Jmol script that loads the backbone (N, CA, C; Angstrom):
load data "model"
ATOM      1  N   MET A   1       3.660  41.553 -63.428  1.00  0.00           N
ATOM      2  CA  MET A   1       2.656  41.948 -64.392  1.00  0.00           C
ATOM      3  C   MET A   1       2.899  41.223 -65.697  1.00  0.00           C
ATOM      4  N   LYS A   2       1.827  40.859 -66.336  1.00  0.00           N
ATOM      5  CA  LYS A   2       1.865  40.182 -67.619  1.00  0.00           C
ATOM      6  C   LYS A   2       1.089  41.035 -68.619  1.00  0.00           C
ATOM      7  N   ILE A   3       1.532  41.049 -69.861  1.00  0.00           N
ATOM      8  CA  ILE A   3       0.827  41.777 -70.918  1.00  0.00           C
ATOM      9  C   ILE A   3       0.460  40.774 -72.008  1.00  0.00           C
ATOM     10  N   GLU A   4      -0.828  40.580 -72.200  1.00  0.00           N
ATOM     11  CA  GLU A   4      -1.281  39.747 -73.307  1.00  0.00           C
ATOM     12  C   GLU A   4      -1.519  40.650 -74.502  1.00  0.00           C
ATOM     13  N   GLN A   5      -1.150  40.157 -75.673  1.00  0.00           N
ATOM     14  CA  GLN A   5      -1.382  40.929 -76.894  1.00  0.00           C
ATOM     15  C   GLN A   5      -2.072  40.038 -77.896  1.00  0.00           C
ATOM     16  N   GLN A   6      -3.094  40.594 -78.522  1.00  0.00           N
ATOM     17  CA  GLN A   6      -3.890  39.847 -79.485  1.00  0.00           C
ATOM     18  C   GLN A   6      -4.111  40.726 -80.703  1.00  0.00           C
ATOM     19  N   GLN A   7      -4.083  40.143 -81.866  1.00  0.00           N
ATOM     20  CA  GLN A   7      -4.361  40.853 -83.107  1.00  0.00           C
ATOM     21  C   GLN A   7      -5.791  40.547 -83.518  1.00  0.00           C
ATOM     22  N   VAL A   8      -6.616  41.575 -83.646  1.00  0.00           N
ATOM     23  CA  VAL A   8      -7.992  41.422 -84.112  1.00  0.00           C
ATOM     24  C   VAL A   8      -8.097  42.212 -85.402  1.00  0.00           C
ATOM     25  N   GLY A   9      -7.977  41.512 -86.520  1.00  0.00           N
ATOM     26  CA  GLY A   9      -7.906  42.186 -87.805  1.00  0.00           C
ATOM     27  C   GLY A   9      -6.640  43.027 -87.847  1.00  0.00           C
ATOM     28  N   THR A  10      -6.800  44.329 -88.040  1.00  0.00           N
ATOM     29  CA  THR A  10      -5.636  45.230 -88.074  1.00  0.00           C
ATOM     30  C   THR A  10      -5.431  45.965 -86.755  1.00  0.00           C
ATOM     31  N   VAL A  11      -6.140  45.532 -85.718  1.00  0.00           N
ATOM     32  CA  VAL A  11      -6.089  46.211 -84.420  1.00  0.00           C
ATOM     33  C   VAL A  11      -5.316  45.355 -83.410  1.00  0.00           C
ATOM     34  N   ASP A  12      -4.415  46.005 -82.688  1.00  0.00           N
ATOM     35  CA  ASP A  12      -3.701  45.345 -81.593  1.00  0.00           C
ATOM     36  C   ASP A  12      -4.490  45.564 -80.306  1.00  0.00           C
ATOM     37  N   VAL A  13      -4.773  44.483 -79.605  1.00  0.00           N
ATOM     38  CA  VAL A  13      -5.454  44.569 -78.320  1.00  0.00           C
ATOM     39  C   VAL A  13      -4.443  44.179 -77.242  1.00  0.00           C
ATOM     40  N   PHE A  14      -4.108  45.148 -76.403  1.00  0.00           N
ATOM     41  CA  PHE A  14      -3.206  44.916 -75.279  1.00  0.00           C
ATOM     42  C   PHE A  14      -4.048  44.687 -74.031  1.00  0.00           C
ATOM     43  N   THR A  15      -3.736  43.637 -73.281  1.00  0.00           N
ATOM     44  CA  THR A  15      -4.429  43.360 -72.030  1.00  0.00           C
ATOM     45  C   THR A  15      -3.402  43.199 -70.927  1.00  0.00           C
ATOM     46  N   PRO A  16      -3.123  44.261 -70.189  1.00  0.00           N
ATOM     47  CA  PRO A  16      -2.221  44.124 -69.046  1.00  0.00           C
ATOM     48  C   PRO A  16      -2.957  43.423 -67.902  1.00  0.00           C
ATOM     49  N   ILE A  17      -2.232  42.600 -67.175  1.00  0.00           N
ATOM     50  CA  ILE A  17      -2.817  41.877 -66.049  1.00  0.00           C
ATOM     51  C   ILE A  17      -2.069  42.283 -64.789  1.00  0.00           C
ATOM     52  N   GLY A  18      -2.784  42.971 -63.918  1.00  0.00           N
ATOM     53  CA  GLY A  18      -2.196  43.453 -62.680  1.00  0.00           C
ATOM     54  C   GLY A  18      -2.152  44.964 -62.660  1.00  0.00           C
ATOM     55  N   PRO A  19      -1.837  45.529 -61.499  1.00  0.00           N
ATOM     56  CA  PRO A  19      -1.780  46.985 -61.392  1.00  0.00           C
ATOM     57  C   PRO A  19      -0.631  47.568 -62.209  1.00  0.00           C
ATOM     58  N   LEU A  20      -0.889  48.706 -62.823  1.00  0.00           N
ATOM     59  CA  LEU A  20       0.149  49.405 -63.588  1.00  0.00           C
ATOM     60  C   LEU A  20       0.793  50.434 -62.663  1.00  0.00           C
ATOM     61  N   VAL A  21       1.697  49.949 -61.844  1.00  0.00           N
ATOM     62  CA  VAL A  21       2.377  50.791 -60.866  1.00  0.00           C
ATOM     63  C   VAL A  21       3.870  50.493 -60.890  1.00  0.00           C
ATOM     64  N   ASP A  22       4.649  51.482 -60.460  1.00  0.00           N
ATOM     65  CA  ASP A  22       6.098  51.348 -60.331  1.00  0.00           C
ATOM     66  C   ASP A  22       6.718  50.799 -61.614  1.00  0.00           C
ATOM     67  N   GLN A  23       7.563  49.797 -61.485  1.00  0.00           N
ATOM     68  CA  GLN A  23       8.291  49.237 -62.630  1.00  0.00           C
ATOM     69  C   GLN A  23       7.344  48.602 -63.648  1.00  0.00           C
ATOM     70  N   ASP A  24       6.264  47.975 -63.171  1.00  0.00           N
ATOM     71  CA  ASP A  24       5.311  47.366 -64.102  1.00  0.00           C
ATOM     72  C   ASP A  24       4.655  48.416 -64.998  1.00  0.00           C
ATOM     73  N   GLY A  25       4.336  49.566 -64.434  1.00  0.00           N
ATOM     74  CA  GLY A  25       3.755  50.648 -65.220  1.00  0.00           C
ATOM     75  C   GLY A  25       4.717  51.158 -66.273  1.00  0.00           C
ATOM     76  N   GLU A  26       5.988  51.279 -65.896  1.00  0.00           N
ATOM     77  CA  GLU A  26       7.003  51.725 -66.851  1.00  0.00           C
ATOM     78  C   GLU A  26       7.224  50.694 -67.947  1.00  0.00           C
ATOM     79  N   THR A  27       7.259  49.413 -67.579  1.00  0.00           N
ATOM     80  CA  THR A  27       7.436  48.347 -68.562  1.00  0.00           C
ATOM     81  C   THR A  27       6.282  48.343 -69.556  1.00  0.00           C
ATOM     82  N   PHE A  28       5.076  48.472 -69.045  1.00  0.00           N
ATOM     83  CA  PHE A  28       3.914  48.516 -69.931  1.00  0.00           C
ATOM     84  C   PHE A  28       3.971  49.730 -70.851  1.00  0.00           C
ATOM     85  N   SER A  29       4.311  50.880 -70.304  1.00  0.00           N
ATOM     86  CA  SER A  29       4.386  52.108 -71.112  1.00  0.00           C
ATOM     87  C   SER A  29       5.380  51.954 -72.248  1.00  0.00           C
ATOM     88  N   LYS A  30       6.522  51.345 -71.973  1.00  0.00           N
ATOM     89  CA  LYS A  30       7.533  51.135 -73.021  1.00  0.00           C
ATOM     90  C   LYS A  30       7.010  50.207 -74.112  1.00  0.00           C
ATOM     91  N   ALA A  31       6.335  49.132 -73.726  1.00  0.00           N
ATOM     92  CA  ALA A  31       5.779  48.198 -74.716  1.00  0.00           C
ATOM     93  C   ALA A  31       4.716  48.892 -75.568  1.00  0.00           C
ATOM     94  N   LEU A  32       3.884  49.690 -74.936  1.00  0.00           N
ATOM     95  CA  LEU A  32       2.845  50.415 -75.655  1.00  0.00           C
ATOM     96  C   LEU A  32       3.455  51.421 -76.629  1.00  0.00           C
ATOM     97  N   LEU A  33       4.441  52.171 -76.176  1.00  0.00           N
ATOM     98  CA  LEU A  33       5.060  53.184 -77.036  1.00  0.00           C
ATOM     99  C   LEU A  33       5.804  52.556 -78.208  1.00  0.00           C
ATOM    100  N   THR A  34       6.345  51.365 -78.012  1.00  0.00           N
ATOM    101  CA  THR A  34       6.991  50.661 -79.126  1.00  0.00           C
ATOM    102  C   THR A  34       5.975  50.397 -80.225  1.00  0.00           C
ATOM    103  N   ARG A  35       4.792  49.957 -79.847  1.00  0.00           N
ATOM    104  CA  ARG A  35       3.745  49.694 -80.841  1.00  0.00           C
ATOM    105  C   ARG A  35       3.225  50.988 -81.456  1.00  0.00           C
ATOM    106  N   VAL A  36       3.112  52.028 -80.666  1.00  0.00           N
ATOM    107  CA  VAL A  36       2.631  53.320 -81.166  1.00  0.00           C
ATOM    108  C   VAL A  36       3.532  53.834 -82.279  1.00  0.00           C
ATOM    109  N   LYS A  37       4.827  53.575 -82.172  1.00  0.00           N
ATOM    110  CA  LYS A  37       5.785  54.093 -83.154  1.00  0.00           C
ATOM    111  C   LYS A  37       5.864  53.244 -84.416  1.00  0.00           C
ATOM    112  N   SER A  38       5.172  52.119 -84.444  1.00  0.00           N
ATOM    113  CA  SER A  38       5.189  51.266 -85.626  1.00  0.00           C
ATOM    114  C   SER A  38       4.228  51.828 -86.683  1.00  0.00           C
ATOM    115  N   PRO A  39       4.336  51.334 -87.923  1.00  0.00           N
ATOM    116  CA  PRO A  39       3.446  51.834 -88.976  1.00  0.00           C
ATOM    117  C   PRO A  39       1.979  51.503 -88.689  1.00  0.00           C
ATOM    118  N   ASN A  40       1.098  52.453 -88.948  1.00  0.00           N
ATOM    119  CA  ASN A  40      -0.348  52.295 -88.859  1.00  0.00           C
ATOM    120  C   ASN A  40      -0.821  51.680 -87.536  1.00  0.00           C
ATOM    121  N   PRO A  41      -0.511  52.311 -86.425  1.00  0.00           N
ATOM    122  CA  PRO A  41      -0.923  51.731 -85.144  1.00  0.00           C
ATOM    123  C   PRO A  41      -2.412  51.907 -84.880  1.00  0.00           C
ATOM    124  N   ARG A  42      -3.052  50.827 -84.551  1.00  0.00           N
ATOM    125  CA  ARG A  42      -4.452  50.817 -84.109  1.00  0.00           C
ATOM    126  C   ARG A  42      -4.462  50.009 -82.827  1.00  0.00           C
ATOM    127  N   ILE A  43      -4.701  50.697 -81.713  1.00  0.00           N
ATOM    128  CA  ILE A  43      -4.493  50.053 -80.423  1.00  0.00           C
ATOM    129  C   ILE A  43      -5.711  50.190 -79.525  1.00  0.00           C
ATOM    130  N   VAL A  44      -6.123  49.052 -78.968  1.00  0.00           N
ATOM    131  CA  VAL A  44      -7.143  49.002 -77.940  1.00  0.00           C
ATOM    132  C   VAL A  44      -6.476  48.472 -76.680  1.00  0.00           C
ATOM    133  N   LEU A  45      -6.708  49.141 -75.585  1.00  0.00           N
ATOM    134  CA  LEU A  45      -6.178  48.722 -74.295  1.00  0.00           C
ATOM    135  C   LEU A  45      -7.337  48.163 -73.481  1.00  0.00           C
ATOM    136  N   ALA A  46      -7.344  46.842 -73.281  1.00  0.00           N
ATOM    137  CA  ALA A  46      -8.382  46.175 -72.488  1.00  0.00           C
ATOM    138  C   ALA A  46      -7.927  46.180 -71.032  1.00  0.00           C
ATOM    139  N   MET A  47      -8.657  46.882 -70.181  1.00  0.00           N
ATOM    140  CA  MET A  47      -8.185  47.128 -68.814  1.00  0.00           C
ATOM    141  C   MET A  47      -8.976  46.399 -67.728  1.00  0.00           C
ATOM    142  N   GLN A  48      -9.687  45.330 -68.082  1.00  0.00           N
ATOM    143  CA  GLN A  48     -10.498  44.638 -67.097  1.00  0.00           C
ATOM    144  C   GLN A  48      -9.674  43.970 -65.993  1.00  0.00           C
ATOM    145  N   GLU A  49      -8.401  43.737 -66.228  1.00  0.00           N
ATOM    146  CA  GLU A  49      -7.535  43.088 -65.241  1.00  0.00           C
ATOM    147  C   GLU A  49      -6.602  44.074 -64.547  1.00  0.00           C
ATOM    148  N   VAL A  50      -6.856  45.379 -64.722  1.00  0.00           N
ATOM    149  CA  VAL A  50      -6.006  46.408 -64.117  1.00  0.00           C
ATOM    150  C   VAL A  50      -6.784  47.075 -62.975  1.00  0.00           C
ATOM    151  N   PRO A  51      -6.421  46.751 -61.723  1.00  0.00           N
ATOM    152  CA  PRO A  51      -7.153  47.337 -60.602  1.00  0.00           C
ATOM    153  C   PRO A  51      -6.756  48.772 -60.286  1.00  0.00           C
ATOM    154  N   TYR A  52      -5.562  49.187 -60.730  1.00  0.00           N
ATOM    155  CA  TYR A  52      -5.053  50.501 -60.334  1.00  0.00           C
ATOM    156  C   TYR A  52      -3.960  50.942 -61.299  1.00  0.00           C
ATOM    157  N   VAL A  53      -3.873  52.251 -61.552  1.00  0.00           N
ATOM    158  CA  VAL A  53      -2.780  52.833 -62.327  1.00  0.00           C
ATOM    159  C   VAL A  53      -2.168  53.966 -61.520  1.00  0.00           C
ATOM    160  N   ASP A  54      -0.836  54.114 -61.613  1.00  0.00           N
ATOM    161  CA  ASP A  54      -0.182  55.224 -60.918  1.00  0.00           C
ATOM    162  C   ASP A  54       0.187  56.316 -61.915  1.00  0.00           C
ATOM    163  N   SER A  55       0.843  57.351 -61.416  1.00  0.00           N
ATOM    164  CA  SER A  55       1.156  58.512 -62.259  1.00  0.00           C
ATOM    165  C   SER A  55       2.104  58.155 -63.400  1.00  0.00           C
ATOM    166  N   ASN A  56       3.026  57.218 -63.184  1.00  0.00           N
ATOM    167  CA  ASN A  56       3.931  56.824 -64.265  1.00  0.00           C
ATOM    168  C   ASN A  56       3.162  56.166 -65.404  1.00  0.00           C
ATOM    169  N   ALA A  57       2.226  55.307 -65.060  1.00  0.00           N
ATOM    170  CA  ALA A  57       1.423  54.648 -66.091  1.00  0.00           C
ATOM    171  C   ALA A  57       0.542  55.666 -66.814  1.00  0.00           C
ATOM    172  N   LEU A  58      -0.040  56.594 -66.062  1.00  0.00           N
ATOM    173  CA  LEU A  58      -0.863  57.637 -66.688  1.00  0.00           C
ATOM    174  C   LEU A  58      -0.032  58.470 -67.651  1.00  0.00           C
ATOM    175  N   GLU A  59       1.180  58.789 -67.265  1.00  0.00           N
ATOM    176  CA  GLU A  59       2.063  59.558 -68.142  1.00  0.00           C
ATOM    177  C   GLU A  59       2.349  58.795 -69.430  1.00  0.00           C
ATOM    178  N   GLY A  60       2.592  57.490 -69.313  1.00  0.00           N
ATOM    179  CA  GLY A  60       2.816  56.667 -70.496  1.00  0.00           C
ATOM    180  C   GLY A  60       1.600  56.620 -71.404  1.00  0.00           C
ATOM    181  N   LEU A  61       0.412  56.517 -70.808  1.00  0.00           N
ATOM    182  CA  LEU A  61      -0.820  56.517 -71.600  1.00  0.00           C
ATOM    183  C   LEU A  61      -1.022  57.854 -72.301  1.00  0.00           C
ATOM    184  N   LEU A  62      -0.715  58.940 -71.613  1.00  0.00           N
ATOM    185  CA  LEU A  62      -0.831  60.267 -72.235  1.00  0.00           C
ATOM    186  C   LEU A  62       0.149  60.440 -73.385  1.00  0.00           C
ATOM    187  N   THR A  63       1.368  59.988 -73.199  1.00  0.00           N
ATOM    188  CA  THR A  63       2.363  60.075 -74.262  1.00  0.00           C
ATOM    189  C   THR A  63       1.903  59.279 -75.475  1.00  0.00           C
ATOM    190  N   ALA A  64       1.402  58.072 -75.246  1.00  0.00           N
ATOM    191  CA  ALA A  64       0.901  57.246 -76.348  1.00  0.00           C
ATOM    192  C   ALA A  64      -0.263  57.931 -77.048  1.00  0.00           C
ATOM    193  N   THR A  65      -1.179  58.499 -76.276  1.00  0.00           N
ATOM    194  CA  THR A  65      -2.332  59.194 -76.852  1.00  0.00           C
ATOM    195  C   THR A  65      -1.907  60.394 -77.680  1.00  0.00           C
ATOM    196  N   ASP A  66      -0.979  61.177 -77.159  1.00  0.00           N
ATOM    197  CA  ASP A  66      -0.504  62.351 -77.897  1.00  0.00           C
ATOM    198  C   ASP A  66       0.155  61.951 -79.207  1.00  0.00           C
ATOM    199  N   GLU A  67       0.983  60.904 -79.177  1.00  0.00           N
ATOM    200  CA  GLU A  67       1.649  60.465 -80.405  1.00  0.00           C
ATOM    201  C   GLU A  67       0.648  59.922 -81.410  1.00  0.00           C
ATOM    202  N   LEU A  68      -0.349  59.180 -80.926  1.00  0.00           N
ATOM    203  CA  LEU A  68      -1.371  58.661 -81.830  1.00  0.00           C
ATOM    204  C   LEU A  68      -2.213  59.792 -82.417  1.00  0.00           C
ATOM    205  N   ASN A  69      -2.548  60.790 -81.607  1.00  0.00           N
ATOM    206  CA  ASN A  69      -3.318  61.927 -82.110  1.00  0.00           C
ATOM    207  C   ASN A  69      -2.568  62.664 -83.206  1.00  0.00           C
ATOM    208  N   GLU A  70      -1.251  62.769 -83.084  1.00  0.00           N
ATOM    209  CA  GLU A  70      -0.442  63.412 -84.113  1.00  0.00           C
ATOM    210  C   GLU A  70      -0.480  62.634 -85.424  1.00  0.00           C
ATOM    211  N   ARG A  71      -0.794  61.354 -85.322  1.00  0.00           N
ATOM    212  CA  ARG A  71      -0.857  60.489 -86.503  1.00  0.00           C
ATOM    213  C   ARG A  71      -2.295  60.215 -86.923  1.00  0.00           C
ATOM    214  N   ALA A  72      -3.217  61.057 -86.456  1.00  0.00           N
ATOM    215  CA  ALA A  72      -4.645  60.946 -86.791  1.00  0.00           C
ATOM    216  C   ALA A  72      -5.250  59.619 -86.325  1.00  0.00           C
ATOM    217  N   SER A  73      -4.837  59.170 -85.173  1.00  0.00           N
ATOM    218  CA  SER A  73      -5.390  57.964 -84.581  1.00  0.00           C
ATOM    219  C   SER A  73      -5.673  58.255 -83.112  1.00  0.00           C
ATOM    220  N   SER A  74      -6.089  57.237 -82.376  1.00  0.00           N
ATOM    221  CA  SER A  74      -6.320  57.428 -80.947  1.00  0.00           C
ATOM    222  C   SER A  74      -6.188  56.104 -80.212  1.00  0.00           C
ATOM    223  N   LEU A  75      -5.936  56.203 -78.941  1.00  0.00           N
ATOM    224  CA  LEU A  75      -5.853  55.036 -78.066  1.00  0.00           C
ATOM    225  C   LEU A  75      -7.247  54.794 -77.512  1.00  0.00           C
ATOM    226  N   LYS A  76      -7.749  53.595 -77.703  1.00  0.00           N
ATOM    227  CA  LYS A  76      -9.090  53.258 -77.234  1.00  0.00           C
ATOM    228  C   LYS A  76      -8.954  52.424 -75.962  1.00  0.00           C
ATOM    229  N   LEU A  77      -9.660  52.814 -74.906  1.00  0.00           N
ATOM    230  CA  LEU A  77      -9.635  52.093 -73.643  1.00  0.00           C
ATOM    231  C   LEU A  77     -10.944  51.344 -73.475  1.00  0.00           C
ATOM    232  N   ALA A  78     -10.854  50.037 -73.231  1.00  0.00           N
ATOM    233  CA  ALA A  78     -12.052  49.207 -73.090  1.00  0.00           C
ATOM    234  C   ALA A  78     -12.059  48.521 -71.728  1.00  0.00           C
ATOM    235  N   THR A  79     -13.243  48.228 -71.262  1.00  0.00           N
ATOM    236  CA  THR A  79     -13.460  47.478 -70.020  1.00  0.00           C
ATOM    237  C   THR A  79     -12.658  48.034 -68.846  1.00  0.00           C
ATOM    238  N   VAL A  80     -12.675  49.334 -68.702  1.00  0.00           N
ATOM    239  CA  VAL A  80     -11.920  50.002 -67.634  1.00  0.00           C
ATOM    240  C   VAL A  80     -12.623  49.741 -66.299  1.00  0.00           C
ATOM    241  N   THR A  81     -11.857  49.319 -65.310  1.00  0.00           N
ATOM    242  CA  THR A  81     -12.421  49.045 -63.984  1.00  0.00           C
ATOM    243  C   THR A  81     -12.914  50.344 -63.349  1.00  0.00           C
ATOM    244  N   PRO A  82     -13.875  50.251 -62.449  1.00  0.00           N
ATOM    245  CA  PRO A  82     -14.397  51.467 -61.805  1.00  0.00           C
ATOM    246  C   PRO A  82     -13.314  52.300 -61.101  1.00  0.00           C
ATOM    247  N   THR A  83     -12.372  51.648 -60.442  1.00  0.00           N
ATOM    248  CA  THR A  83     -11.316  52.393 -59.751  1.00  0.00           C
ATOM    249  C   THR A  83     -10.452  53.148 -60.746  1.00  0.00           C
ATOM    250  N   CYS A  84     -10.066  52.491 -61.835  1.00  0.00           N
ATOM    251  CA  CYS A  84      -9.243  53.168 -62.843  1.00  0.00           C
ATOM    252  C   CYS A  84     -10.032  54.291 -63.509  1.00  0.00           C
ATOM    253  N   ARG A  85     -11.303  54.062 -63.775  1.00  0.00           N
ATOM    254  CA  ARG A  85     -12.128  55.107 -64.380  1.00  0.00           C
ATOM    255  C   ARG A  85     -12.180  56.325 -63.458  1.00  0.00           C
ATOM    256  N   GLU A  86     -12.299  56.073 -62.153  1.00  0.00           N
ATOM    257  CA  GLU A  86     -12.318  57.171 -61.185  1.00  0.00           C
ATOM    258  C   GLU A  86     -10.986  57.923 -61.186  1.00  0.00           C
ATOM    259  N   ILE A  87      -9.889  57.199 -61.330  1.00  0.00           N
ATOM    260  CA  ILE A  87      -8.574  57.851 -61.402  1.00  0.00           C
ATOM    261  C   ILE A  87      -8.508  58.779 -62.611  1.00  0.00           C
ATOM    262  N   PHE A  88      -8.994  58.310 -63.759  1.00  0.00           N
ATOM    263  CA  PHE A  88      -9.014  59.160 -64.957  1.00  0.00           C
ATOM    264  C   PHE A  88      -9.886  60.394 -64.721  1.00  0.00           C
ATOM    265  N   GLU A  89     -11.015  60.206 -64.071  1.00  0.00           N
ATOM    266  CA  GLU A  89     -11.922  61.324 -63.797  1.00  0.00           C
ATOM    267  C   GLU A  89     -11.298  62.324 -62.824  1.00  0.00           C
ATOM    268  N   LEU A  90     -10.756  61.816 -61.712  1.00  0.00           N
ATOM    269  CA  LEU A  90     -10.209  62.696 -60.680  1.00  0.00           C
ATOM    270  C   LEU A  90      -8.988  63.487 -61.153  1.00  0.00           C
ATOM    271  N   THR A  91      -8.218  62.903 -62.045  1.00  0.00           N
ATOM    272  CA  THR A  91      -7.040  63.595 -62.559  1.00  0.00           C
ATOM    273  C   THR A  91      -7.382  64.521 -63.727  1.00  0.00           C
ATOM    274  N   GLY A  92      -8.625  64.483 -64.166  1.00  0.00           N
ATOM    275  CA  GLY A  92      -9.044  65.334 -65.277  1.00  0.00           C
ATOM    276  C   GLY A  92      -8.583  64.825 -66.635  1.00  0.00           C
ATOM    277  N   LEU A  93      -8.154  63.574 -66.701  1.00  0.00           N
ATOM    278  CA  LEU A  93      -7.610  63.036 -67.946  1.00  0.00           C
ATOM    279  C   LEU A  93      -8.648  62.317 -68.813  1.00  0.00           C
ATOM    280  N   SER A  94      -9.804  62.041 -68.279  1.00  0.00           N
ATOM    281  CA  SER A  94     -10.783  61.256 -69.039  1.00  0.00           C
ATOM    282  C   SER A  94     -11.143  61.862 -70.402  1.00  0.00           C
ATOM    283  N   PRO A  95     -11.197  63.193 -70.571  1.00  0.00           N
ATOM    284  CA  PRO A  95     -11.513  63.728 -71.907  1.00  0.00           C
ATOM    285  C   PRO A  95     -10.442  63.422 -72.960  1.00  0.00           C
ATOM    286  N   ARG A  96      -9.264  63.038 -72.534  1.00  0.00           N
ATOM    287  CA  ARG A  96      -8.167  62.769 -73.476  1.00  0.00           C
ATOM    288  C   ARG A  96      -8.241  61.369 -74.090  1.00  0.00           C
ATOM    289  N   PHE A  97      -9.157  60.534 -73.585  1.00  0.00           N
ATOM    290  CA  PHE A  97      -9.245  59.144 -74.023  1.00  0.00           C
ATOM    291  C   PHE A  97     -10.651  58.823 -74.494  1.00  0.00           C
ATOM    292  N   ARG A  98     -10.755  57.772 -75.299  1.00  0.00           N
ATOM    293  CA  ARG A  98     -12.061  57.237 -75.700  1.00  0.00           C
ATOM    294  C   ARG A  98     -12.271  55.945 -74.935  1.00  0.00           C
ATOM    295  N   PHE A  99     -13.402  55.845 -74.245  1.00  0.00           N
ATOM    296  CA  PHE A  99     -13.722  54.693 -73.412  1.00  0.00           C
ATOM    297  C   PHE A  99     -14.822  53.864 -74.059  1.00  0.00           C
ATOM    298  N   PHE A 100     -14.701  52.544 -73.943  1.00  0.00           N
ATOM    299  CA  PHE A 100     -15.683  51.618 -74.486  1.00  0.00           C
ATOM    300  C   PHE A 100     -16.017  50.567 -73.442  1.00  0.00           C
ATOM    301  N   LYS A 101     -17.266  50.091 -73.466  1.00  0.00           N
ATOM    302  CA  LYS A 101     -17.689  49.078 -72.494  1.00  0.00           C
ATOM    303  C   LYS A 101     -17.081  47.718 -72.778  1.00  0.00           C
ATOM    304  N   ASP A 102     -16.818  47.438 -74.053  1.00  0.00           N
ATOM    305  CA  ASP A 102     -16.193  46.147 -74.373  1.00  0.00           C
ATOM    306  C   ASP A 102     -15.194  46.298 -75.512  1.00  0.00           C
ATOM    307  N   VAL A 103     -14.362  45.296 -75.629  1.00  0.00           N
ATOM    308  CA  VAL A 103     -13.267  45.313 -76.602  1.00  0.00           C
ATOM    309  C   VAL A 103     -13.806  45.316 -78.030  1.00  0.00           C
ATOM    310  N   GLN A 104     -14.876  44.569 -78.270  1.00  0.00           N
ATOM    311  CA  GLN A 104     -15.421  44.481 -79.628  1.00  0.00           C
ATOM    312  C   GLN A 104     -15.853  45.855 -80.147  1.00  0.00           C
ATOM    313  N   ASP A 105     -16.524  46.626 -79.305  1.00  0.00           N
ATOM    314  CA  ASP A 105     -16.945  47.966 -79.736  1.00  0.00           C
ATOM    315  C   ASP A 105     -15.734  48.866 -80.006  1.00  0.00           C
ATOM    316  N   ALA A 106     -14.702  48.733 -79.179  1.00  0.00           N
ATOM    317  CA  ALA A 106     -13.491  49.534 -79.376  1.00  0.00           C
ATOM    318  C   ALA A 106     -12.821  49.166 -80.699  1.00  0.00           C
ATOM    319  N   VAL A 107     -12.753  47.877 -81.001  1.00  0.00           N
ATOM    320  CA  VAL A 107     -12.144  47.427 -82.252  1.00  0.00           C
ATOM    321  C   VAL A 107     -12.977  47.927 -83.443  1.00  0.00           C
ATOM    322  N   LYS A 108     -14.295  47.817 -83.342  1.00  0.00           N
ATOM    323  CA  LYS A 108     -15.182  48.266 -84.426  1.00  0.00           C
ATOM    324  C   LYS A 108     -15.065  49.760 -84.674  1.00  0.00           C
ATOM    325  N   SER A 109     -14.679  50.529 -83.659  1.00  0.00           N
ATOM    326  CA  SER A 109     -14.595  51.972 -83.834  1.00  0.00           C
ATOM    327  C   SER A 109     -13.496  52.382 -84.810  1.00  0.00           C
ATOM    328  N   PHE A 110     -12.594  51.476 -85.131  1.00  0.00           N
ATOM    329  CA  PHE A 110     -11.540  51.776 -86.112  1.00  0.00           C
ATOM    330  C   PHE A 110     -12.031  51.633 -87.546  1.00  0.00           C
ATOM    331  N   LEU A 111     -13.217  51.030 -87.742  1.00  0.00           N
ATOM    332  CA  LEU A 111     -13.735  50.816 -89.093  1.00  0.00           C
ATOM    333  C   LEU A 111     -14.328  52.076 -89.656  1.00  0.00           C
TER     334      LEU A 111
END
end "model"
wireframe off; spacefill off
backbone 0.3
color backbone group
């Protein structure tokens, strides 16, 4: 798994490439949480290259979301694949996240 990171203004856009499962999911979660703990985190997760997420990755996303919510921010998910969106729906986690059709709209939502 590869994680691309891009800075768009004051927003960090993370783009994981590949399924977020097993060790890759844990590695991604650690990288995400490192950024969450930095000053003034504004994070968009572009998920167009993620075909699947497992429970470890979901747990990492929830932890990141909870920490961001405590800091009056939120994790924005963009370009979520249909399979991943279904996973969020089936697990009942979709209300905990904000979903966007594209990265630009997610970035603009921080303004």
